[in-house]
DRENDO-1510 file (C-alpha; in Angstrom, 1 decimal, always signed):
<recs>
REC; n; res; u; v; w
REC; 1; MET; +40.5; -40.3; +67.3 .
REC; 2; LEU; +37.2; -38.1; +67.3 .
REC; 3; ARG; +38.8; -35.2; +65.2 .
REC; 4; ALA; +39.7; -37.7; +63.0 .
REC; 5; THR; +36.1; -39.2; +62.9 .
REC; 6; LEU; +34.5; -36.1; +62.3 .
REC; 7; LEU; +36.7; -34.8; +59.9 .
REC; 8; VAL; +35.6; -38.0; +57.8 .
REC; 9; ALA; +31.8; -37.2; +59.0 .
REC; 10; ALA; +32.1; -33.7; +57.4 .
REC; 11; VAL; +33.9; -34.6; +54.2 .
REC; 12; SER; +30.9; -37.4; +53.5 .
REC; 13; ALA; +28.7; -34.9; +54.4 .
REC; 14; ALA; +30.2; -32.6; +51.5 .
REC; 15; LEU; +30.6; -35.4; +49.3 .
REC; 16; ALA; +26.6; -36.5; +49.7 .
REC; 17; ALA; +25.6; -32.7; +49.7 .
REC; 18; PRO; +23.5; -32.4; +46.1 .
REC; 19; ALA; +25.5; -29.7; +43.8 .
REC; 20; ALA; +23.9; -26.5; +43.2 .
REC; 21; ALA; +20.8; -26.0; +40.3 .
REC; 22; ALA; +22.8; -24.5; +37.7 .
REC; 23; PRO; +21.3; -21.5; +36.3 .
REC; 24; GLU; +18.3; -21.8; +33.6 .
REC; 25; ILE; +19.5; -20.4; +30.3 .
REC; 26; HIS; +17.7; -18.0; +28.3 .
REC; 27; ALA; +18.8; -18.2; +24.6 .
REC; 28; HIS; +19.0; -14.1; +23.9 .
REC; 29; ARG; +17.3; -13.6; +20.5 .
REC; 30; GLY; +16.6; -17.1; +20.2 .
REC; 31; GLY; +20.5; -18.3; +20.9 .
REC; 32; THR; +22.4; -17.0; +17.4 .
REC; 33; VAL; +26.2; -18.3; +18.7 .
REC; 34; SER; +26.9; -22.0; +19.2 .
REC; 35; ASN; +30.1; -22.7; +21.4 .
REC; 36; GLY; +31.7; -19.5; +19.6 .
REC; 37; LYS; +30.7; -20.1; +16.1 .
REC; 38; PRO; +27.9; -17.9; +14.6 .
REC; 39; THR; +25.0; -20.2; +13.7 .
REC; 40; TYR; +21.7; -19.0; +13.4 .
REC; 41; SER; +20.4; -15.4; +12.4 .
REC; 42; GLU; +18.6; -13.8; +15.5 .
REC; 43; GLU; +14.8; -14.5; +16.6 .
REC; 44; THR; +14.5; -17.2; +13.8 .
REC; 45; LEU; +12.1; -20.0; +14.3 .
REC; 46; GLN; +15.6; -22.0; +13.3 .
REC; 47; ALA; +17.5; -20.2; +16.2 .
REC; 48; TYR; +14.2; -20.9; +18.4 .
REC; 49; LYS; +13.6; -24.4; +17.8 .
REC; 50; HIS; +17.5; -25.6; +18.3 .
REC; 51; ALA; +17.2; -23.5; +21.9 .
REC; 52; ALA; +13.6; -25.7; +22.4 .
REC; 53; ALA; +15.5; -28.5; +21.4 .
REC; 54; ASN; +18.4; -28.3; +24.2 .
REC; 55; GLY; +15.9; -27.1; +27.1 .
REC; 56; PHE; +17.0; -23.1; +26.8 .
REC; 57; VAL; +14.5; -20.3; +27.8 .
REC; 58; LEU; +13.2; -18.9; +24.3 .
REC; 59; GLU; +14.2; -14.9; +24.8 .
REC; 60; VAL; +12.6; -13.3; +21.9 .
REC; 61; ASP; +11.2; -9.0; +21.3 .
REC; 62; ALA; +8.0; -8.3; +20.3 .
REC; 63; LYS; +7.9; -4.9; +17.8 .
REC; 64; LEU; +4.5; -4.3; +15.8 .
REC; 65; THR; +4.1; -4.0; +12.2 .
REC; 66; ARG; +2.2; -1.2; +10.2 .
REC; 67; ASP; -1.2; -3.5; +10.5 .
REC; 68; GLY; +0.1; -4.0; +14.2 .
REC; 69; VAL; +1.0; -8.0; +14.2 .
REC; 70; PRO; +3.6; -8.7; +17.0 .
REC; 71; VAL; +7.0; -9.7; +15.4 .
REC; 72; ALA; +9.7; -11.5; +16.6 .
REC; 73; VAL; +12.5; -8.3; +15.5 .
REC; 74; HIS; +14.9; -6.4; +18.2 .
REC; 75; ASP; +15.5; -3.3; +16.4 .
REC; 76; ALA; +13.0; -0.6; +15.6 .
REC; 77; THR; +14.6; -0.7; +12.3 .
REC; 78; LEU; +15.6; -3.8; +9.9 .
REC; 79; ASP; +19.0; -2.5; +8.6 .
REC; 80; ARG; +21.0; -4.7; +10.9 .
REC; 81; THR; +20.0; -8.2; +10.3 .
REC; 82; THR; +17.8; -8.5; +6.8 .
REC; 83; THR; +18.1; -7.7; +3.4 .
REC; 84; CYS; +15.2; -4.9; +4.3 .
REC; 85; SER; +15.9; -1.0; +5.3 .
REC; 86; GLY; +13.9; +1.6; +7.5 .
REC; 87; GLU; +11.7; +0.9; +10.5 .
REC; 88; VAL; +9.4; -2.3; +11.2 .
REC; 89; ARG; +6.6; +0.0; +11.8 .
REC; 90; ALA; +6.5; +1.4; +8.0 .
REC; 91; TYR; +6.1; -2.5; +6.9 .
REC; 92; THR; +2.9; -4.7; +6.8 .
REC; 93; LEU; +3.4; -8.2; +7.9 .
REC; 94; THR; +2.7; -9.1; +3.7 .
REC; 95; ARG; +5.3; -6.5; +3.0 .
REC; 96; LEU; +7.8; -8.0; +5.8 .
REC; 97; ARG; +7.5; -11.5; +4.6 .
REC; 98; SER; +9.7; -10.3; +1.7 .
REC; 99; CYS; +12.5; -9.6; +4.0 .
REC; 100; ARG; +15.5; -12.0; +4.2 .
REC; 101; PHE; +17.9; -12.3; +6.8 .
REC; 102; ASP; +21.6; -11.9; +5.7 .
REC; 103; VAL; +23.8; -12.3; +8.9 .
REC; 104; LEU; +24.7; -15.2; +11.2 .
REC; 105; GLY; +25.3; -14.1; +15.1 .
REC; 106; SER; +23.8; -11.0; +16.3 .
REC; 107; PRO; +25.9; -7.5; +14.8 .
REC; 108; GLY; +26.8; -5.2; +17.4 .
REC; 109; GLY; +26.8; -8.0; +20.2 .
REC; 110; GLY; +30.4; -8.6; +20.7 .
REC; 111; LEU; +30.7; -11.8; +19.6 .
REC; 112; ARG; +31.7; -12.9; +16.1 .
REC; 113; THR; +29.2; -12.7; +13.2 .
REC; 114; ARG; +29.3; -14.2; +9.4 .
REC; 115; ALA; +27.9; -13.2; +6.5 .
REC; 116; THR; +25.0; -15.8; +4.7 .
REC; 117; LYS; +23.0; -16.1; +1.7 .
REC; 118; PRO; +19.6; -14.1; +2.4 .
REC; 119; ALA; +17.2; -16.8; +3.6 .
REC; 120; GLY; +14.6; -17.4; +6.0 .
REC; 121; ARG; +11.8; -15.0; +6.8 .
REC; 122; ILE; +10.7; -12.7; +9.8 .
REC; 123; ALA; +8.5; -14.5; +12.4 .
REC; 124; THR; +5.3; -13.4; +14.7 .
REC; 125; ILE; +5.2; -13.7; +18.3 .
REC; 126; ALA; +2.4; -16.2; +17.4 .
REC; 127; GLU; +4.7; -18.5; +15.6 .
REC; 128; VAL; +7.2; -18.3; +18.3 .
REC; 129; LEU; +4.5; -18.8; +21.0 .
REC; 130; GLU; +3.3; -22.1; +18.8 .
REC; 131; LEU; +6.8; -23.1; +19.0 .
REC; 132; ALA; +6.6; -23.0; +22.6 .
REC; 133; ARG; +3.4; -24.6; +23.0 .
REC; 134; LEU; +4.2; -27.8; +20.8 .
REC; 135; THR; +7.4; -28.2; +22.5 .
REC; 136; GLY; +6.8; -27.3; +26.0 .
REC; 137; ALA; +9.5; -24.5; +26.2 .
REC; 138; LYS; +9.6; -21.6; +28.3 .
REC; 139; VAL; +9.7; -17.9; +26.9 .
REC; 140; ASN; +11.0; -14.7; +28.0 .
REC; 141; LEU; +8.7; -12.7; +26.0 .
REC; 142; GLU; +10.0; -8.3; +25.8 .
REC; 143; ILE; +7.4; -6.2; +25.2 .
REC; 144; LYS; +10.1; -3.6; +23.4 .
REC; 145; ASN; +7.9; -0.6; +23.7 .
REC; 146; LEU; +11.0; +1.6; +24.8 .
REC; 147; PRO; +10.7; +5.9; +24.6 .
REC; 148; THR; +14.2; +5.6; +22.7 .
REC; 149; ASP; +12.6; +4.0; +19.6 .
REC; 150; PRO; +10.4; +6.0; +16.9 .
REC; 151; ASP; +7.5; +3.6; +17.5 .
REC; 152; TRP; +7.2; +4.5; +21.2 .
REC; 153; ASP; +3.3; +4.5; +22.3 .
REC; 154; THR; +2.8; +6.7; +25.5 .
REC; 155; THR; -0.7; +4.6; +25.6 .
REC; 156; PRO; -1.0; +1.1; +26.7 .
REC; 157; GLY; -2.0; +0.5; +23.2 .
REC; 158; TYR; +1.3; -1.0; +22.3 .
REC; 159; ALA; +1.6; -3.6; +25.5 .
REC; 160; ASN; -2.0; -4.2; +24.4 .
REC; 161; ARG; -1.7; -5.5; +21.3 .
REC; 162; VAL; +1.2; -7.9; +22.4 .
REC; 163; MET; -0.3; -9.3; +25.0 .
REC; 164; ASP; -3.7; -10.1; +22.5 .
REC; 165; VAL; -1.6; -12.2; +20.8 .
REC; 166; VAL; -0.1; -13.8; +23.8 .
REC; 167; GLU; -3.4; -14.5; +25.4 .
REC; 168; ALA; -4.7; -16.1; +21.9 .
REC; 169; SER; -1.7; -18.7; +22.0 .
REC; 170; GLY; -2.9; -20.3; +25.0 .
REC; 171; LEU; +0.5; -20.7; +26.2 .
REC; 172; PRO; +0.5; -21.5; +30.2 .
REC; 173; ARG; +0.9; -19.3; +32.7 .
REC; 174; SER; +4.3; -21.6; +34.0 .
REC; 175; GLN; +5.6; -21.0; +30.6 .
REC; 176; LEU; +5.7; -17.5; +30.2 .
REC; 177; LEU; +7.8; -14.9; +31.7 .
REC; 178; ILE; +7.0; -11.0; +30.4 .
REC; 179; GLN; +9.9; -8.7; +30.6 .
REC; 180; SER; +10.1; -5.1; +30.1 .
REC; 181; PHE; +12.3; -1.9; +30.7 .
REC; 182; ILE; +9.2; +0.1; +30.9 .
REC; 183; PRO; +6.9; -0.7; +34.3 .
REC; 184; ALA; +3.9; +0.5; +32.2 .
REC; 185; ASN; +4.4; -2.3; +30.1 .
REC; 186; LEU; +4.9; -5.0; +32.6 .
REC; 187; ASP; +1.7; -3.4; +34.4 .
REC; 188; VAL; -0.6; -4.1; +31.2 .
REC; 189; ALA; +1.0; -7.8; +31.1 .
REC; 190; LYS; -0.2; -8.5; +34.8 .
REC; 191; GLN; -3.5; -6.5; +34.3 .
REC; 192; ARG; -4.2; -9.0; +31.5 .
REC; 193; ILE; -3.0; -12.5; +32.5 .
REC; 194; PRO; -3.3; -12.2; +36.5 .
REC; 195; HIS; -0.3; -13.6; +38.3 .
REC; 196; VAL; +1.8; -13.7; +34.9 .
REC; 197; HIS; +5.6; -13.6; +36.0 .
REC; 198; THR; +7.3; -10.0; +35.1 .
REC; 199; SER; +10.7; -9.3; +34.9 .
REC; 200; LEU; +12.0; -5.7; +35.2 .
REC; 201; LEU; +14.7; -5.3; +33.2 .
REC; 202; LEU; +17.2; -3.0; +34.7 .
REC; 203; LEU; +19.7; -0.1; +33.3 .
REC; 204; SER; +21.1; +0.7; +36.4 .
REC; 205; SER; +20.7; -1.7; +39.5 .
REC; 206; GLY; +20.0; -0.3; +43.2 .
REC; 207; ALA; +17.9; -0.7; +46.1 .
REC; 208; ASP; +15.4; +1.7; +44.3 .
REC; 209; THR; +15.2; -0.8; +41.5 .
REC; 210; ILE; +14.6; -3.6; +44.1 .
REC; 211; ALA; +12.1; -1.5; +46.2 .
REC; 212; LEU; +10.4; -0.6; +42.5 .
REC; 213; ALA; +9.8; -4.2; +41.8 .
REC; 214; ASP; +8.5; -4.5; +45.4 .
REC; 215; ASP; +5.8; -2.2; +45.3 .
REC; 216; LYS; +4.8; -3.1; +41.7 .
REC; 217; GLY; +4.5; -6.9; +42.2 .
REC; 218; TYR; +7.3; -7.5; +39.7 .
REC; 219; GLU; +8.7; -11.1; +40.4 .
REC; 220; TRP; +11.7; -10.9; +38.8 .
REC; 221; LEU; +14.7; -8.8; +38.5 .
REC; 222; SER; +17.1; -8.4; +35.1 .
REC; 223; PRO; +19.9; -6.5; +35.5 .
REC; 224; GLN; +23.3; -5.9; +33.3 .
REC; 225; TRP; +25.9; -8.0; +34.3 .
REC; 226; PRO; +28.5; -7.5; +36.1 .
REC; 227; GLY; +25.8; -5.4; +38.4 .
REC; 228; PRO; +27.4; -3.6; +41.7 .
REC; 229; ALA; +29.1; -6.1; +44.4 .
REC; 230; GLY; +26.1; -8.2; +46.4 .
REC; 231; PHE; +23.8; -7.0; +44.3 .
REC; 232; VAL; +22.5; -10.5; +43.8 .
REC; 233; ALA; +22.0; -11.3; +47.1 .
REC; 234; ASP; +20.0; -7.9; +48.0 .
REC; 235; VAL; +17.7; -9.3; +45.3 .
REC; 236; HIS; +17.4; -12.6; +46.7 .
REC; 237; ARG; +17.0; -11.3; +50.4 .
REC; 238; ALA; +14.3; -9.3; +48.8 .
REC; 239; GLY; +12.4; -12.1; +47.6 .
REC; 240; HIS; +13.1; -12.1; +44.1 .
REC; 241; PRO; +14.6; -14.1; +41.9 .
REC; 242; ILE; +17.4; -12.8; +39.4 .
REC; 243; VAL; +18.2; -13.2; +35.7 .
REC; 244; PRO; +20.8; -11.1; +34.4 .
REC; 245; TYR; +21.8; -10.1; +30.8 .
REC; 246; THR; +23.8; -10.4; +28.1 .
REC; 247; ILE; +26.6; -12.8; +29.4 .
REC; 248; ASP; +28.3; -14.3; +26.5 .
REC; 249; GLN; +31.7; -15.2; +28.1 .
REC; 250; ARG; +32.7; -18.3; +29.7 .
REC; 251; ALA; +34.4; -16.3; +32.6 .
REC; 252; ALA; +31.5; -13.9; +33.5 .
REC; 253; VAL; +29.0; -17.0; +33.2 .
REC; 254; LYS; +31.1; -19.0; +35.8 .
REC; 255; ALA; +30.9; -15.5; +37.8 .
REC; 256; ALA; +27.2; -15.5; +37.6 .
REC; 257; ALA; +26.9; -18.7; +38.6 .
REC; 258; ARG; +29.3; -18.4; +41.9 .
REC; 259; ALA; +26.9; -15.5; +42.6 .
REC; 260; LYS; +24.0; -17.6; +42.6 .
REC; 261; VAL; +22.1; -15.9; +39.8 .
REC; 262; ASP; +18.8; -18.0; +39.5 .
REC; 263; ALA; +19.1; -17.7; +35.3 .
REC; 264; LEU; +21.0; -16.0; +32.9 .
REC; 265; ILE; +20.8; -14.1; +29.5 .
REC; 266; THR; +23.0; -15.6; +26.9 .
REC; 267; ASP; +23.9; -15.3; +22.9 .
REC; 268; ASP; +25.7; -18.6; +23.4 .
REC; 269; PRO; +23.4; -20.9; +25.2 .
REC; 270; LEU; +25.8; -24.0; +24.6 .
REC; 271; MET; +28.9; -21.9; +26.2 .
REC; 272; ALA; +27.0; -20.7; +29.3 .
REC; 273; ALA; +25.8; -24.5; +29.4 .
REC; 274; ALA; +29.3; -25.8; +29.2 .
REC; 275; ALA; +30.6; -23.4; +31.8 .
REC; 276; VAL; +28.3; -24.6; +34.3 .
REC; 277; GLY; +28.9; -27.9; +33.9 .
REC; 278; LEU; +26.1; -29.1; +31.5 .
REC; 279; LYS; +26.9; -30.8; +28.3 .
REC; 280; PRO; +24.4; -31.9; +25.5 .
REC; 281; ALA; +23.8; -35.6; +25.0 .
REC; 282; ARG; +24.9; -36.0; +21.4 .
REC; 283; SER; +21.6; -37.6; +20.2 .
REC; 284; MET; +18.3; -39.1; +21.3 .
REC; 285; THR; +15.9; -41.3; +19.2 .
REC; 286; ALA; +12.4; -41.8; +19.6 .
REC; 287; LYS; +10.2; -44.5; +18.4 .
REC; 288; LEU; +6.5; -43.8; +18.5 .
REC; 289; ALA; +3.7; -46.2; +18.1 .
REC; 290; ARG; +0.1; -45.8; +18.7 .
REC; 291; HIS; -2.1; -48.5; +19.7 .
REC; 292; PRO; -5.9; -48.7; +21.0 .
REC; 293; GLY; -6.0; -46.6; +23.7 .
REC; 294; ARG; -3.1; -45.6; +23.9 .
REC; 295; ILE; +0.8; -44.1; +22.6 .
REC; 296; GLU; +4.0; -45.4; +23.1 .
REC; 297; ALA; +7.4; -44.5; +22.4 .
REC; 298; LYS; +10.8; -45.7; +23.1 .
REC; 299; GLY; +14.4; -44.9; +22.4 .
REC; 300; ARG; +18.0; -44.2; +23.6 .
REC; 301; LEU; +19.8; -41.4; +24.6 .
REC; 302; THR; +23.1; -41.6; +23.5 .
REC; 303; GLY; +27.0; -39.5; +24.2 .
REC; 304; ALA; +24.8; -38.8; +27.8 .
REC; 305; ALA; +27.9; -38.8; +30.9 .
REC; 306; ARG; +25.1; -40.0; +33.3 .
REC; 307; CYS; +21.9; -41.7; +32.6 .
REC; 308; GLN; +20.0; -40.5; +35.0 .
REC; 309; GLY; +16.5; -38.7; +34.8 .
REC; 310; ILE; +12.9; -38.6; +33.6 .
REC; 311; VAL; +11.6; -38.7; +30.0 .
REC; 312; LYS; +8.4; -37.2; +29.3 .
REC; 313; LEU; +5.9; -38.1; +26.6 .
REC; 314; ARG; +3.8; -35.0; +25.7 .
REC; 315; VAL; +0.8; -36.1; +23.2 .
REC; 316; LEU; -0.9; -32.9; +21.3 .
REC; 317; GLY; -4.2; -32.2; +19.4 .
REC; 318; ALA; -4.3; -29.3; +17.4 .
REC; 319; LYS; -5.0; -26.5; +20.5 .
REC; 320; ASP; -3.9; -28.1; +23.5 .
REC; 321; LEU; -2.0; -30.7; +25.4 .
REC; 322; LEU; -4.0; -34.0; +25.5 .
REC; 323; ARG; -2.3; -36.3; +27.7 .
REC; 324; SER; +1.6; -36.2; +28.9 .
REC; 325; THR; +3.4; -39.1; +31.5 .
REC; 326; ARG; +6.6; -39.5; +32.8 .
REC; 327; ALA; +9.3; -42.5; +33.1 .
REC; 328; HIS; +12.9; -42.6; +34.4 .
REC; 329; LEU; +15.5; -43.3; +31.5 .
REC; 330; LYS; +17.0; -46.9; +32.4 .
REC; 331; ALA; +20.9; -47.1; +33.3 .
REC; 332; THR; +21.5; -48.5; +29.7 .
REC; 333; CYS; +20.3; -44.9; +28.9 .
REC; 334; THR; +17.0; -46.5; +27.0 .
REC; 335; TYR; +13.5; -45.6; +28.1 .
REC; 336; ARG; +9.8; -47.3; +27.4 .
REC; 337; VAL; +6.9; -44.7; +28.4 .
REC; 338; ALA; +3.2; -44.9; +27.3 .
REC; 339; VAL; +0.1; -42.4; +27.6 .
REC; 340; THR; -3.4; -43.7; +27.7 .
REC; 341; VAL; -5.6; -41.5; +25.0 .
REC; 342; PRO; -9.3; -41.0; +25.6 .
REC; 343; ARG; -11.6; -42.1; +23.5 .
REC; 344; GLY; -12.8; -40.2; +20.6 .
REC; 345; ALA; -8.8; -39.0; +20.4 .
REC; 346; PRO; -8.4; -37.1; +17.0 .
REC; 347; ALA; -6.5; -39.4; +14.3 .
REC; 348; GLU; -4.0; -36.5; +13.9 .
REC; 349; LEU; -1.5; -36.0; +17.0 .
REC; 350; LEU; +1.4; -34.7; +17.4 .
REC; 351; ALA; +3.8; -36.2; +19.9 .
REC; 352; THR; +7.1; -34.9; +21.4 .
REC; 353; VAL; +9.6; -36.8; +23.7 .
REC; 354; GLY; +11.9; -35.1; +26.1 .
REC; 355; PHE; +14.6; -35.9; +28.3 .
REC; 356; SER; +14.4; -33.6; +31.8 .
REC; 357; GLY; +18.3; -33.3; +31.8 .
REC; 358; ASN; +20.4; -34.4; +35.1 .
REC; 359; ALA; +23.4; -32.6; +37.2 .
REC; 360; ARG; +25.8; -33.2; +34.0 .
REC; 361; VAL; +23.5; -33.6; +31.0 .
REC; 362; LEU; +21.4; -31.1; +29.1 .
REC; 363; PRO; +17.8; -31.5; +28.2 .
REC; 364; ARG; +16.9; -33.0; +24.8 .
REC; 365; LEU; +14.0; -32.8; +23.0 .
REC; 366; VAL; +12.5; -34.6; +19.9 .
REC; 367; GLY; +9.6; -33.4; +18.0 .
REC; 368; PRO; +6.7; -32.5; +17.8 .
REC; 369; LYS; +6.4; -35.4; +15.3 .
REC; 370; PRO; +3.3; -37.1; +14.0 .
REC; 371; VAL; +2.0; -39.7; +15.9 .
REC; 372; PRO; +1.7; -42.4; +13.3 .
REC; 373; ALA; -2.0; -44.2; +12.5 .
REC; 374; GLU; -2.8; -47.1; +15.3 .
REC; 375; VAL; -1.9; -50.4; +15.0 .
REC; 376; PRO; -4.6; -52.9; +14.8 .
REC; 377; LEU; -5.4; -55.6; +17.2 .
REC; 378; ALA; -4.4; -58.9; +15.9 .
REC; 379; VAL; -7.5; -60.7; +14.7 .
REC; 380; PRO; -7.6; -64.7; +15.4 .
REC; 381; HIS; -8.1; -66.9; +13.0 .
REC; 382; ALA; -10.2; -70.0; +12.9 .
REC; 383; GLY; -8.2; -73.2; +14.0 .
</recs>
């Protein structure tokens, strides 16, 4: 009898225990593939907007133009993904604006790609960071200053130029992760923005790389996957989170999750989410209204397996987050949330409404969208 009682208690405790948190998903180069289908061109604002709408981290690479503007391009050259050819550093930003993307997916990455009618233009890093400011998305930004590339800069100049734009963006440190294969680039990032989180990208994994992160104060380690057996546990014992790259197969995603990685980088974020038990909601509606002294949002999440979680309303001015507030999603999958706005707030404001996600459902974001004009108070009439 005692054994049976203990068995029931153990089973009950196991069922009541919270599920392990799913790894954070970083959309590699924006996440060019959706459930195996090539959908977006690399590092485009369209890809990053989709990633932000589903709560993924925006993984982006920074290359420099001839006039020193950091742009969202992975390679030193433009041939692989655009209608242009030659080195990025040979183009001014103005000339680069004429280049168009002509392929969906990431050629050379191992997943399907598809030729497409030339369209879109290369984004600047400033534009990607502004998207993150407006949407509240996190950014994993690689300073792409590499000795294997023809634009390799042995001085701190390259990294400093990238960090000039990061600083000017005003993006909070909590939304930033700076990564690089080259420690000197990360050292510049730490000097420019104290306490910003940094991630050391690794081609090989071992105790020496963990020691280097310890010595330099780099918070994250980002190794190729799969790595040596036990490496994830070794990294955790040393007190570092780990975000391996680039994991594009369902079985590999599951293996990484079993190894308890903190995050993972993938070209197919929706596939990776499904592999760890998360699915997107079908849609989310958000109706905004502005009343004297407050802004209200109400709507519904549809197609969600579970109506649990937080809905957050963010109201944004031209440069800053003006106000934000949260409310619980109701059991009916509806919500209503309102935030007060300060006296003298601008007439033109933007707002986002975001569902935080739960153990089964991915986050969902609506916006940024303009806040409508103020609804006037009813004027009493003479009786």
